[in-house]
N, C-alpha and C positions, 0 to 999 in steps of 0.2 A: 648263624645257626648255633643253637645251644649245644655245648659239648659236655659230655659226662666225664667227671674226674672224681676219684675217691677222696674222702675226707683226709685231712692230715692225720698221720698216726703218731702215737706217743710210745706205744709198745705193741708187740705182736698180738696179744690178747685184746688190747684196747682198739687196735686197728680193725680187727675182725668185728668187734661189737659195734664200732662206729659205722663200718661199712654196711653191716646187716641192717642197722637202723636207717641208714641213708637209703638203701634199696627199698625198704618197706615204705618209707615216706614217698620216694620217687614213684614207686608202683601205684600207690594210692592216688598220687597226683595224676598219673596217666589214666587211671580208671575214671576219675572225675572228668578228665578231658574227654574221654570216650562218651560219657553221658552228655556233655555239652555238644559234642559233635553229632550225636544222635538227635538231640533237640534241634540242631541247625539243619541237618541233612535228611533226617528220617531213617526208616528201616534199611535204605540202600546205602547207608554210610559205609565207607571203606577205610582201609588202614591209612591211606594217604591223607584223607580228610581228618582222621583222628590225630595223626602226627602234626598236621598243620595247626589244628586247634591247640594241641599241647605245646607247640613251639619247638618241636624237635624233628630230627630227620627220621625217616622210616626205619633205618637200621638201628637207631637208638630205641625205638619202640619195640623192635624185635629182640633187643637184649633182655627185655622184661617179659615178653609174651612170645611164645614160639610161633603162634599163628593167630588168626582172627578168632577162631573158636576159643582159644585159651583166654584171649582178652575179654570176650563177652561172657565167658564163664566167671571171670573175676568181677565183671560188672554186675552179673546176676547175684553173686555172693554179697556184693556191696549193697545192692538194692534190697536183697532179702534182709540184711541187717537193719536197713532203714525201716522196713515194715515192722520188724520186731520192736524197734525203738518207738514206733508210733502206737503199736497195739498194746504193748505191755503196761505202760502207765495207765491207760484207760481201764485195763482189766484190774490192775492192782488196787485202784482207789474205790472200787465198787464193793458193797457189802451185802446187798440183797440179791438172792439167787437169780430171779428173772432179769433183774437189771444187769447182773453179771453177764448173762447170756447175750442180752441186747447190746451191751457195751462191746463185747468181743466181736459180734457180727458187724456192728456199725464201724468200729475202728478198723477192722480188716477191709471192709468195703471202701472206706474212706481212703485207706492207704493205696489200694490198687486203682481207685477211681482218679486219684491225683496224678497218676502216670500210666494211663491205659495203653497208649501206644507202645511204651517201653515194655510193659507187662506182656502184651501180646507178642511182641518181638522175641522176648526171652523165652516165653513158654511155647510158642508155636511156629515161629518163622525164622529163627536165627540159626537153625541147624544144630543147636546144642543138644547133645544126647542127655545132658544133665539138667536140662531146664526144669523138669518136674522135680528132680532131686533137690534143686535149690529151694523150691517152694516147700518141699517136705522138711528140709533143714530149718527154714525159717519158722514153719508151723510148729516144729518140735520145740523150738525155743519158747514160743508163745504158750504151748501146751504145758511146759514145765512150770511156768509162772502161774498159769491158770489152775493147775492141779494144786499148787500151794494154797491159793485163795479158796478153792472149793474144799480142800482138806481142812483148812482152818474153820470154815463155816460149819462143816459136818461135826467137827469136834466140839465146837461151841454149842451145838444143839444136842450133844450127848450121843452122837451117832458114830458108827464105824467110818473112819476116813479111808478105808481100803478102796472104795470105788472112785476116789478123786482122780487118780491118774488116768484110768481108762475113759472116764467121762470126759476129762479135759482133752485127751487126744481125739476122742470121737467127735467132740464138739468142734474142735479146730479143723479136723479133716472134713467134716460136713460143710463148714463155712467156706473152706478153701474151694471145694468142688462147686458150691453154689456161686461163689464169686467168679470163678472161671466161666461158668455158664452165663452169668449176668453180663460180663464184658463181651464174650463171644457173640451173644445175641444182641449186642448193641444197647444194653441197659433198657430192656423193655418195660421196666417199672422203676419208680423212684427208689433211691437208696433207703429212704425212711420206710417206705412200704415193704421193701424186701426185708429189711431188718426186723420189722414187726412180724411178718409172716414166719420167718425162720425162728425168731425167738419164741413165738407162740407154739410152733410145732415142737421145738426142742424142750420147751418148758413143761409140756404135758407129760413127757416121759420122766423128766427130772422130778417134777412135783409128785408124780405117781409113786416114785420110789420113796420120797420123803414121807408121803402120807401113809404108806404101808409099814413104815419102820416103827418098832417099839422103842420108846424111851424108858429110862430107868423108872421103876414104879408102875410100869404097865400102861402109861399114858401114851396115846397116839400123838405123833408129831403134829398132825393136822388139827388136833384139839388145842394145842398149846402154842403153836407158832404158825400162823397162817398169814403170810405177807402178800398174798396175791392181790 
């Protein structure tokens, strides 16, 4: 059985720094082990099974997580970060507005589709009061990146970039809600079809604002930049 022991210390300050770093790494390892245990045993996975996959005793597991809820909260935070890391690059590389919306929708749906059982467990069946907060936290990170992209596009068109942040948060919130519905209903349509439906709906509002905005010199945006 693997035993926990602190790293060798060289000074009081160095010992604390090294021990904190060790705990962070160890905690992350245990979170990944919990994911592996979930994949092996499904939603009924328990702490004994997590400890077995991690190769530690259950008391060692409890040194890092007070209870099962705290462990799965940490797992949820880890998965939320994975979603951010999958969605953000897809959003950052797109320059056309409708394609930006479609990329956001498709990347998010792809991220949750790749781990549907875990997503449902964390959101609805794990008993975590913070399940939805985890999704909101991840969505907020995506929205920040998206607002930068939208803001850059608006400024490049000579428009006020003020709406960029609320548009980004609204878009991400909408997509999150649709994605939750999609998984809970057993994916009643293809990811490609849902992406197109959502992008089309959201684009109408976005394009309407673009088309009604005045550019310097009194030109209408729709007259000089129509990339539909």
